[in-house]
Each structure stands twice: as C-alpha cells, then as structure tokens.
C-alpha positions in Angstrom: -4.0 -28.8 -21.2 -2.8 -25.2 -20.8 0.6 -24.5 -22.5 3.5 -23.0 -20.8 3.2 -19.7 -22.6 -0.5 -19.4 -21.6 0.4 -20.2 -18.0 3.1 -17.5 -18.0 0.7 -15.0 -19.5 -1.8 -15.8 -16.8 0.7 -15.4 -14.0 2.0 -12.1 -15.6 -1.6 -10.8 -15.8 -2.1 -11.5 -12.1 0.9 -9.7 -10.9 1.0 -6.5 -13.0 -0.2 -4.3 -10.2 -0.4 -0.5 -10.1 2.4 2.0 -9.9 2.4 5.3 -8.1 3.9 6.8 -4.9 3.8 6.3 -1.2 3.7 8.7 1.7 3.6 7.8 5.4 1.6 8.4 8.6 3.3 9.8 11.7 4.7 7.3 14.2 1.9 5.5 16.0 -1.0 6.9 14.0 -1.7 3.8 11.9 -1.7 1.6 15.0 -4.3 3.9 16.5 -6.4 3.8 13.4 -6.2 -0.1 13.5 -7.2 -0.1 17.1 -10.1 2.3 16.6 -11.4 0.0 13.8 -10.9 -3.2 15.9 -8.3 -4.5 13.5 -5.4 -6.4 14.9 -2.1 -4.5 14.2 0.2 -6.0 11.7 3.8 -5.6 10.7 2.8 -3.4 7.7 -0.4 -1.4 7.6 -1.5 1.0 4.9 -4.2 3.4 3.8 -5.0 2.5 0.2 -6.3 5.3 -2.1 -8.5 2.9 -4.0 -9.9 1.1 -0.9 -13.6 0.9 0.1 -14.9 0.4 3.6 -15.3 -3.4 3.0 -11.5 -3.7 2.3 -10.4 -2.5 5.7 -8.9 -5.4 7.7 -9.5 -7.8 4.8 -7.5 -6.6 1.8 -3.7 -7.4 1.7 -1.4 -5.6 -0.7 2.1 -6.3 -1.8 4.0 -3.0 -1.8 7.3 -2.8 -3.5 9.5 0.3 -3.1 13.1 1.5 -3.7 14.4 -0.1 -0.4 12.3 -3.3 -0.2 8.9 -4.8 -0.2 6.2 -5.7 2.3 2.9 -7.5 2.6 0.6 -4.8 4.1 -3.0 -4.9 5.4 -5.3 -2.1 4.5 -6.6 -0.5 7.7 -7.6 2.9 6.4 -8.8 4.8 3.4 -8.8 8.5 2.5 -11.8 10.7 3.2 -13.6 11.5 0.0 -12.5 15.1 0.2 -8.8 14.0 0.3 -9.0 11.1 -2.2 -9.0 13.4 -5.3 -5.8 15.2 -4.2 -4.0 11.9 -3.5 -5.0 10.5 -6.9 -3.8 13.8 -8.6 -0.5 13.4 -6.9 -0.2 9.7 -7.9 -0.3 8.5 -4.3 -1.4 4.9 -4.0 -0.6 4.1 -0.4 0.0 5.8 2.9 2.3 3.5 4.9 2.7 3.2 8.6 5.9 4.9 9.8 8.0 1.8 10.3 6.9 0.2 7.1 7.8 3.4 5.3 11.4 2.9 6.3 11.4 -0.7 5.2 9.8 0.0 1.8 11.2 3.5 1.0 14.5 3.5 2.9 16.0 4.8 6.1 16.8 8.2 4.7 13.3 8.7 3.3 11.8 12.0 4.4 8.2 11.1 3.5 8.2 12.9 0.2 6.0 11.0 -2.3 8.4 11.6 -5.2 11.2 9.9 -3.3 9.2 6.6 -3.0 7.8 5.2 -6.2 5.9 2.0 -5.5 4.3 -0.9 -7.2 1.2 -2.2 -5.5 -0.2 -5.7 -6.1 -3.5 -6.9 -4.8 -3.2 -10.3 -3.0 
C-alpha cells in the first residue's frame, strides 16, 4: 500500500511542467497550419518548441499563463533553424491568436516577456 505522502510526491512529480514564455501566431495562421497537416482545428492550438514530428496532432499540453489556462493541441513545431533562437529566448510555445488572449490577456501585445507560462504534458 502506497502512503499518502508517496502519492502526493508522485502527483507532484507528474505536474511539475516547464516554465518559459509564449508568443503567438497571427490571426488564422495556426488554423491554416492545422488544415495543411490534416489536423482537426481545436479551441487551443500551439507550436511547441520541444515537439517532434510525431507529436503533431497527438500531444496535448496544459498551458498556464498570467490570464488563464488552456488545454492545447500541438499542431506545429519550429524549423530547426528557428528552434535555437526560440530556446535562447526561453519561448516554449507559440499560441494561436485567440488562445493567446485567453492565456496571456486581452491587452497582451505578443511580447514573450509579457507572457510567462508553465507548460505541462498531458
């Protein structure tokens, strides 16, 4: 039998996540990306800096930001040439435009430093 402390530690380990920043795609761009990849559009879609091809359309992330949180489907990933710059800037996710408002706030201009996020794999 697993004790309560051990259960709490296990749950805590599962939800630690990563911290970094978010930016956003222009309106409609993420939906076009999903369409081009034959992925059904969802309420929240992201490009994930650490994603690989096999993650697209399959990996769900919980993204928490200053204005709220959303369950987001990975539909894109950065090109290899762009990935290093995103990692250097601490950017974990690129949100679709509408989700950016929900997660980062209605006054968010898209600046990464204005939207710190915690990303949890689901």
